[in-house]
NUVEXMI-510130 format. One line per 8 residues: for each residue x, y, z of C-alpha. Coordinates in pm, whole numbers. Example, Ala and Ser with C-alpha at 12.3 -4.5 7.8 and 13.67 -1.06 7.14 Angstrom:
REM residues 2
1230,-450,780 | 1367,-106,714
REM end
This chain:
REM residues 571
18,-39,1 | 139,304,-79 | 153,544,242 | 308,903,100 | 389,1082,-200 | 591,1350,-249 | 616,1542,-604 | 909,1834,-694
960,1969,-998 | 697,1826,-1222 | 528,1941,-1500 | 324,2255,-1365 | 340,2085,-976 | 634,2248,-785 | 576,2072,-454 | 341,1830,-332
284,1633,-67 | -79,1398,49 | -55,1106,275 | -269,855,147 | -513,604,364 | -660,264,301 | -975,243,102 | -1099,476,-154
-877,814,-246 | -1062,1003,-458 | -859,1252,-674 | -1055,1507,-862 | -1023,1898,-998 | -1121,2085,-1314 | -1038,2022,-1641 | -661,2105,-1704
-581,2141,-1339 | -321,1915,-1352 | -489,1521,-1234 | -265,1338,-1462 | 26,1478,-1323 | -44,1254,-1001 | -78,917,-1204 | 230,1038,-1461
459,1051,-1094 | 313,720,-1028 | 415,584,-1331 | 761,703,-1276 | 794,497,-904 | 654,216,-1154 | 941,233,-1373 | 848,403,-1699
1063,555,-1932 | 1106,961,-1840 | 1165,1258,-2030 | 1369,1573,-1961 | 1052,1748,-2101 | 880,1636,-1752 | 1063,1892,-1529 | 917,2209,-1415
1043,2486,-1656 | 1313,2687,-1454 | 1391,2370,-1233 | 1686,2148,-1297 | 1519,1804,-1217 | 1256,1649,-1126 | 1207,1423,-781 | 913,1172,-707
920,941,-383 | 678,688,-263 | 679,553,75 | 509,187,72 | 425,-92,276 | 644,-366,128 | 377,-652,237 | 349,-766,-155
709,-746,-239 | 897,-1029,-380 | 1120,-1067,-55 | 1390,-1236,-309 | 1415,-970,-556 | 1511,-722,-252 | 1716,-958,-129 | 1905,-1010,-463
1954,-642,-501 | 2093,-641,-136 | 1805,-436,-18 | 1635,-497,319 | 1288,-312,395 | 1308,-71,695 | 1062,-198,909 | 754,-173,778
866,53,476 | 1026,41,130 | 1078,385,-33 | 1148,440,-401 | 1276,798,-518 | 1314,906,-868 | 1538,1182,-998 | 1541,1293,-1364
1750,1610,-1392 | 1735,1778,-1718 | 2115,1691,-1815 | 1929,1382,-1912 | 2066,1129,-1584 | 1809,916,-1404 | 1831,795,-1115 | 1632,533,-935
1679,440,-497 | 1526,202,-252 | 1587,277,69 | 1870,542,-21 | 2034,242,-215 | 2115,317,-571 | 1918,23,-839 | 1858,-11,-1164
1498,88,-1349 | 1468,-265,-1447 | 1442,-360,-1085 | 1166,-138,-1005 | 1001,-212,-1307 | 993,-572,-1170 | 873,-463,-830 | 602,-262,-920
386,-465,-983 | 362,-644,-643 | 294,-262,-496 | 103,-76,-765 | -66,-118,-1102 | -208,170,-1313 | -522,162,-1540 | -635,454,-1727
-671,653,-2054 | -319,665,-2158 | -102,357,-2023 | -211,14,-1908 | -30,-186,-1687 | -80,-543,-1639 | -440,-656,-1822 | -336,-691,-2171
-84,-946,-2040 | -188,-1337,-2071 | 40,-1369,-1742 | -244,-1207,-1545 | -489,-1306,-1779 | -393,-1637,-1650 | -415,-1573,-1292 | -686,-1397,-1265
-889,-1664,-1427 | -721,-1878,-1150 | -865,-1655,-882 | -1185,-1642,-984 | -1152,-2045,-909 | -1076,-2023,-528 | -1001,-2313,-292 | -1050,-2550,-589
-827,-2376,-857 | -543,-2344,-539 | -531,-2744,-466 | -527,-2804,-825 | -247,-2550,-943 | -33,-2690,-620 | -80,-3072,-755 | 56,-2943,-1116
340,-2733,-985 | 441,-3049,-766 | 393,-3281,-1068 | 620,-3045,-1305 | 913,-3038,-1024 | 913,-3410,-1016 | 901,-3411,-1369 | 1190,-3162,-1398
1415,-3341,-1152 | 1421,-3637,-1292 | 1423,-3537,-1643 | 1714,-3357,-1581 | 1869,-3684,-1451 | 1809,-3857,-1735 | 1914,-3592,-1961 | 2284,-3606,-1758
2301,-3929,-1793 | 2215,-3953,-2158 | 2357,-3596,-2330 | 2643,-3575,-2542 | 2889,-3867,-2469 | 3173,-3638,-2487 | 3057,-3340,-2221 | 2912,-3682,-2044
3301,-3786,-1970 | 3412,-3430,-1938 | 3161,-3384,-1654 | 3241,-3691,-1519 | 3612,-3608,-1516 | 3548,-3237,-1353 | 3341,-3446,-1120 | 3592,-3652,-988
3885,-3378,-986 | 3649,-3185,-729 | 3551,-3451,-529 | 3937,-3563,-499 | 4042,-3231,-377 | 3762,-3258,-129 | 3915,-3603,-37 | 4227,-3502,-22
4213,-3274,238 | 4096,-3487,446 | 3857,-3239,630 | 3632,-3260,953 | 3298,-3081,971 | 3364,-2763,1193 | 3784,-2817,1220 | 3780,-2461,1094
3717,-2284,1374 | 3937,-2480,1606 | 4227,-2402,1376 | 4146,-2043,1371 | 4156,-2009,1777 | 4501,-2187,1816 | 4608,-1971,1529 | 4552,-1656,1739
4725,-1828,2020 | 5064,-1891,1861 | 5066,-1526,1667 | 5016,-1387,2016 | 5214,-1651,2231 | 5426,-1382,2387 | 5154,-1121,2490 | 4989,-1412,2635
5250,-1561,2824 | 5354,-1185,2994 | 4966,-1128,3069 | 4966,-1477,3269 | 5301,-1482,3432 | 5163,-1091,3553 | 4835,-1265,3660 | 5009,-1460,3843
5305,-1264,4027 | 4982,-1077,4128 | 4804,-1316,4310 | 5040,-1506,4468 | 5398,-1438,4418 | 5505,-1089,4502 | 5514,-959,4853 | 5145,-867,4975
4983,-1046,4680 | 4563,-1112,4684 | 4644,-1502,4814 | 4854,-1359,5087 | 4610,-1105,5176 | 4341,-1314,5173 | 4526,-1563,5399 | 4570,-1326,5615
4243,-1211,5672 | 4149,-1512,5731 | 4354,-1573,6044 | 4249,-1198,6196 | 3869,-1352,6163 | 3927,-1694,6358 | 4061,-1499,6598 | 3765,-1254,6642
3511,-1595,6551 | 3388,-1615,6907 | 3349,-1281,6979 | 3165,-1168,6597 | 2882,-1321,6517 | 2903,-1246,6165 | 3221,-1396,6153 | 3157,-1704,6037
2974,-1657,5787 | 3249,-1447,5651 | 3523,-1722,5711 | 3326,-1989,5503 | 3284,-1682,5193 | 3674,-1653,5245 | 3786,-1943,5262 | 3585,-2057,4963
3748,-1748,4795 | 4087,-1921,4903 | 4065,-2254,4730 | 3906,-2098,4389 | 4237,-1889,4386 | 4421,-2191,4454 | 4287,-2351,4157 | 4303,-2062,3957
4695,-2099,4068 | 4739,-2449,3948 | 4543,-2320,3586 | 4758,-2048,3543 | 5042,-2215,3593 | 4974,-2501,3370 | 4842,-2261,3097 | 5195,-2093,3110
5393,-2433,3096 | 5191,-2521,2742 | 5176,-2142,2596 | 5547,-2122,2361 | 5653,-1954,2063 | 5566,-2278,1782 | 5696,-2130,1424 | 5637,-2462,1294
5337,-2552,1444 | 5204,-2180,1389 | 5324,-2228,993 | 5109,-2564,977 | 4784,-2418,1108 | 4867,-2134,850 | 4875,-2406,545 | 4580,-2575,678
4393,-2315,718 | 4478,-2211,377 | 4374,-2501,204 | 4013,-2478,393 | 3974,-2135,230 | 4036,-2230,-78 | 3827,-2512,-77 | 3593,-2271,86
3590,-2029,-237 | 3479,-2337,-444 | 3241,-2519,-249 | 3115,-2318,40 | 3170,-2111,362 | 3225,-2369,608 | 3334,-2752,656 | 2999,-2864,670
2871,-2714,302 | 3202,-2862,154 | 3122,-3204,276 | 2735,-3127,163 | 2891,-3051,-117 | 3123,-3363,-156 | 2815,-3571,-85 | 2623,-3433,-370
2950,-3425,-645 | 2914,-3836,-538 | 2513,-3843,-591 | 2564,-3721,-930 | 2867,-3925,-1020 | 2689,-4236,-952 | 2419,-4084,-1185 | 2613,-4000,-1482
2826,-4352,-1420 | 2521,-4534,-1370 | 2459,-4858,-1649 | 2176,-4956,-1856 | 1962,-5075,-1561 | 1947,-4754,-1423 | 1874,-4574,-1799 | 1618,-4804,-1827
1455,-4691,-1466 | 1548,-4360,-1516 | 1328,-4359,-1865 | 1069,-4524,-1675 | 1078,-4265,-1370 | 1065,-3992,-1706 | 760,-4116,-1831 | 580,-4197,-1544
672,-3863,-1389 | 531,-3710,-1705 | 184,-3900,-1758 | 111,-3788,-1405 | 182,-3451,-1500 | -38,-3483,-1800 | -316,-3570,-1593 | -319,-3306,-1333
-269,-3083,-1592 | -581,-3205,-1784 | -745,-3156,-1412 | -661,-2812,-1397 | -732,-2750,-1785 | -1088,-2893,-1702 | -1117,-2624,-1414 | -1008,-2359,-1587
-1282,-2455,-1871 | -1557,-2414,-1537 | -1375,-2098,-1431 | -1366,-1917,-1773 | -1787,-1996,-1810 | -1822,-1853,-1468 | -1590,-1566,-1528 | -1740,-1445,-1787
-2086,-1416,-1687 | -1981,-1278,-1373 | -1785,-1018,-1599 | -2074,-949,-1838 | -2325,-890,-1562 | -2005,-623,-1427 | -1954,-448,-1732 | -2355,-446,-1788
-2379,-248,-1421 | -2107,-43,-1532 | -2303,127,-1829 | -2136,-119,-2144 | -2498,-277,-2165 | -2393,-444,-2493 | -2027,-536,-2424 | -1938,-868,-2416
-1678,-1091,-2277 | -1519,-1407,-2316 | -1213,-1600,-2172 | -1052,-1856,-2466 | -819,-2158,-2342 | -547,-2193,-2581 | -223,-2434,-2650 | 126,-2306,-2778
242,-2565,-2988 | 598,-2687,-2968 | 693,-3000,-3198 | 1021,-3103,-2940 | 786,-3112,-2653 | 783,-3432,-2463 | 414,-3360,-2360 | 224,-3483,-2642
-194,-3394,-2611 | -414,-3519,-2888 | -95,-3611,-3114 | 90,-3279,-3086 | 350,-3161,-2898 | 256,-2885,-2652 | 419,-2624,-2406 | 397,-2689,-2068
501,-2516,-1707 | 447,-2543,-1303 | 95,-2338,-1450 | -39,-2591,-1646 | -98,-2603,-2054 | -349,-2361,-2108 | -266,-2023,-2241 | -554,-1779,-2119
-655,-1493,-2333 | -968,-1264,-2264 | -1205,-1125,-2547 | -1390,-836,-2562 | -1633,-654,-2786 | -1768,-347,-2684 | -2022,-306,-2930 | -2327,-478,-3060
-2206,-624,-3432 | -1827,-637,-3356 | -1679,-989,-3249 | -1475,-1036,-2963 | -1098,-1028,-3009 | -831,-1029,-2741 | -805,-719,-2570 | -473,-520,-2650
-635,-531,-3011 | -998,-400,-2947 | -1003,-239,-2606 | -882,186,-2622 | -769,270,-2233 | -1107,369,-2105 | -1290,72,-2163 | -1002,-130,-2043
-980,66,-1708 | -1374,-29,-1614 | -1268,-389,-1771 | -1027,-439,-1539 | -1225,-331,-1248 | -1542,-553,-1351 | -1282,-823,-1362 | -1155,-748,-995
-1508,-756,-914 | -1617,-1090,-1051 | -1267,-1271,-996 | -1268,-1136,-606 | -1637,-1210,-556 | -1617,-793,-416 | -1359,-871,-176 | -1063,-679,-81
-845,-492,-352 | -511,-671,-302 | -422,-563,80 | -75,-423,-66 | -112,-338,-381 | -185,8,-491 | -471,47,-809 | -522,340,-972
-767,440,-1210 | -694,673,-1441 | -1095,849,-1563 | -1282,500,-1529 | -1547,673,-1531 | -1516,814,-1880 | -1800,825,-2080 | -2068,741,-1810
-2271,898,-1555 | -2649,922,-1358 | -2728,637,-1205 | -2457,393,-1347 | -2188,641,-1215 | -2322,639,-865 | -2293,254,-928 | -1919,243,-1043
-1882,443,-699 | -2037,168,-498 | -1822,-45,-672 | -1494,126,-636 | -1563,171,-243 | -1654,-205,-206 | -1345,-299,-395 | -1122,-76,-189
-1240,-272,115 | -918,-359,313 | -709,-242,16 | -627,97,-145 | -728,225,-516 | -655,573,-583 | -949,701,-901 | -924,995,-1033
-1283,1128,-1140 | -1493,1382,-1281 | -1788,1259,-1115 | -1992,1386,-823 | -2076,1025,-767 | -1773,903,-762 | -1614,1118,-528 | -1863,1146,-298
-1780,756,-213 | -1434,868,-120 | -1238,767,235 | -1033,1036,161 | -1088,1322,-113 | -769,1495,-267 | -828,1807,-482 | -611,1943,-754
-643,2301,-836 | -450,2558,-1092 | -362,2965,-1030 | -112,3194,-1179 | 144,3374,-925 | 348,3617,-1064 | 314,3514,-1411 | 382,3147,-1346
103,2848,-1313 | 140,2663,-1026 | -82,2339,-946 | -165,2260,-594 | -250,1924,-450 | -412,1893,-90 | -642,1699,82 | -1005,1803,157
-1205,1819,482 | -1565,1795,572 | -1657,2121,408 | -1405,2107,129 | -1573,1807,1 | -1877,1950,-4 | -1763,2213,-167 | -1579,2009,-400
-1866,1744,-489 | -2117,2059,-543 | -1865,2216,-815 | -1826,1888,-980 | -2214,1905,-969 | -2294,2248,-1051 | -1977,2364,-1258 | -1823,2684,-1138
-2101,2850,-984 | -2204,2689,-672 | -2557,2729,-501 | -2689,2628,-182 | -2881,2366,-397 | -2559,2180,-539 | -2428,2211,-183 | -2744,2040,-5
-2749,1783,-321 | -2344,1733,-248 | -2426,1650,141 | -2674,1428,31 | -2455,1224,-221 | -2195,1213,68 | -2377,1068,337 | -2565,838,91
-2266,695,10 | -2179,610,388 | -2432,498,421
REM end
């Protein structure tokens, strides 16, 4: 979820900061006020290309910063980039300079624009008049279809993924065994060399820690001897040493023990100290005898550690991992050196695993056909509510042929993956008499915005918008009004429940449904055009909704109507 947005020197917007909340955030303003600038800023945070033309006249650079709650961000992607979320916060900052320099930061760490583009779908999705991030992508269409299948889909997808993983594992083993014989022999030689290198070192798990400790002792043996000798002298040998003072104290207390009631307790504690000191003396003397400079021993340990470090660079940072690598080498060698019986067994395993995958994928495809029919009906109902009375929507399942594929269906090789064998295509026809065609070939930006909303509602059953993903609808209400506009506002509010939506709108029916309402306004100061962005409180909301109802001349009647709309939407 996007928590805060800061914009500086973007187009006519000199500087603005807004704090977005959960639920439905609405952005409104007069035509030409600069509502699209906010969407442009979010597109920059999503990894789109930037031009210096976007920089405000007179400024040298523009900056857009977004503070996200990173629940949906792929941890592996962040970890590979060396980025750790700062608590519950992930900060994306985009800087574009007039010189052409373009910089991107994640939590103040410079990263590539490609990384931000890969990360963006887990944080924000923009759907509007000018740019669509996601809906036309076949991968996302498959995700939405599967999401509409609910628990059944999750179970079937899990079975297919497990079956695919099992097949890939055994197929890789067979490939290694039956691949190019020269390459196989070279691989065997290489594995034998690595195994011999590890075996020759005769390592033991954890030995590096003991060796490193011994090395430090030998390196500093003179300093250790001096410290031990000094401690022994201070405690026991010099005149007035601690042991001598403690013994004298005990003698004095014993002389008054019969008269002083607390003396017995002190004597007991001091006697324990005396015994403990005597034990320490024994330990110090023994350690003094053991510690001595031994250059030959030090050289031997240094050599051993050098051997271990060489193995660590190749096979892992610890002896335990090196030994685990040795076991893996042995396993792979056994496979590559397997006899014909092993080859036959592997071929049978591969065929069995492929058959298990084929069965699981067939069940998934059968489910997808049912979900596709149901999703098409639901999306059709939603589209009619959104003023697409004559629009038609359908979902088609396709299979991509591949002649060299080991999986054959109906006599043809087909592509397959952990997601099954189906290519999901959303088909749409906005007007009567037009054939159903793929989205990217038929739908305009405004149509895609409303269609995306309809798919969201149909696939989710009007539940949350997705938690950590902020959805942006740029003028999704274009071309509708009246009762359909009120329905659209209610649907956006419903979809934003437990999630976050930012909707740019010019309709009062939509604006009245906002949980947070922001207004964009434009003014001329000292000959310069400036755009302002501010959050509206209750009175300001009424005034803005009234303006959207009545135009430039706001009356008490339009204010009254605005209050009714806001109260009705809240109710």
